[in-house]
C-alpha positions in Angstrom: 48.1 86.8 -99.1 49.2 90.4 -98.8 51.7 92.0 -96.4 48.8 93.6 -94.5 47.4 90.1 -93.9 50.7 88.8 -92.6 51.1 91.8 -90.2 47.7 91.2 -88.8 48.5 87.6 -88.2 51.7 88.3 -86.4 50.1 90.3 -83.6 46.9 88.4 -82.9 47.4 87.5 -79.2 49.6 88.1 -76.2 51.8 85.2 -77.0 52.6 86.5 -80.5 53.4 89.9 -79.0 56.0 88.8 -76.6 58.9 90.6 -78.3 57.0 93.8 -78.4 56.1 93.5 -74.7 59.7 92.5 -73.7 61.0 95.6 -75.5 58.5 97.8 -73.6 59.7 96.3 -70.3 63.3 96.8 -71.1 62.8 100.4 -72.3 60.9 101.4 -69.1 62.2 99.2 -66.3 65.9 98.5 -67.2 67.1 101.1 -64.6 64.5 100.3 -62.0 65.6 97.7 -59.4 63.4 94.9 -58.2 61.1 94.6 -61.2 60.3 91.5 -63.1 58.2 90.3 -66.0 56.3 87.0 -66.1 54.9 85.6 -69.3 52.2 83.0 -69.8 50.4 82.1 -73.0 47.4 84.4 -72.1 48.8 86.9 -69.7 51.8 89.1 -68.8 52.6 90.6 -65.4 55.1 93.3 -64.7 55.7 93.5 -60.9 57.7 95.4 -58.4 59.3 92.7 -56.2 58.9 94.3 -52.7 59.6 92.1 -49.8 57.8 94.5 -47.4 54.6 94.7 -49.4 52.9 91.3 -50.3 50.5 93.2 -52.6 53.2 95.2 -54.4 52.7 97.4 -57.5 52.1 95.6 -60.7 50.5 95.7 -64.2 48.7 92.8 -65.7 47.2 92.1 -69.1 45.0 89.0 -69.5 43.6 87.6 -72.7 40.2 86.0 -72.3 37.3 85.1 -74.6 36.0 88.6 -74.7 39.3 90.4 -75.4 41.9 91.8 -73.0 41.7 93.0 -69.4 44.5 95.4 -68.3 44.9 96.1 -64.5 47.2 98.5 -62.7 47.8 97.9 -59.0 49.5 100.8 -57.2 50.7 98.7 -54.3 47.7 99.3 -52.1 44.7 98.5 -54.2 43.4 98.2 -57.8 44.0 101.7 -59.1 42.8 101.3 -62.7 41.3 98.6 -64.9 40.2 98.5 -68.6 38.8 95.9 -70.8 39.2 96.1 -74.6 38.6 93.8 -77.5 41.4 95.0 -79.7 45.0 93.8 -78.9 46.7 96.9 -80.2 44.5 99.2 -78.1 45.0 96.9 -75.1 48.8 97.1 -75.6 48.6 100.9 -75.7 46.8 100.9 -72.4 49.4 98.4 -71.0 52.1 100.7 -72.2 50.5 103.7 -70.5 50.1 101.8 -67.2 53.7 100.6 -67.5 55.0 104.2 -67.9 52.9 105.2 -64.8 54.3 102.3 -62.8 57.8 103.1 -63.9 57.4 106.7 -62.9 56.0 105.8 -59.5 58.7 103.3 -58.8 61.4 105.7 -59.8 60.0 108.3 -57.5 59.8 105.7 -54.7 63.4 104.5 -55.4 64.7 108.1 -55.5 63.0 108.9 -52.1 64.3 105.7 -50.4 67.9 106.4 -51.5 67.9 110.1 -50.3 
């Protein structure tokens, strides 16, 4: 077994990518209040905990038999959704949606403080 084989085995599903996803969450959402991350074996949800909006903004990645489905909810409706077979590509989309959510929440937080 070569190092390449070991690296491929490490990131084979959402569960094995937990540290990578946690670090992404910390890097984007550490200064944004009322955000949380919820892990399950086959899914991860990053959510804005808004007591006023029951359908608050969130990002979700779900692992299924066909690959990965990544969804971005803007707080009103499903804004974007992608399905990919490759985990690394799916995590890149998840990261892009996370940055978008973080930027929108920062804008919302800044406007509500002013």
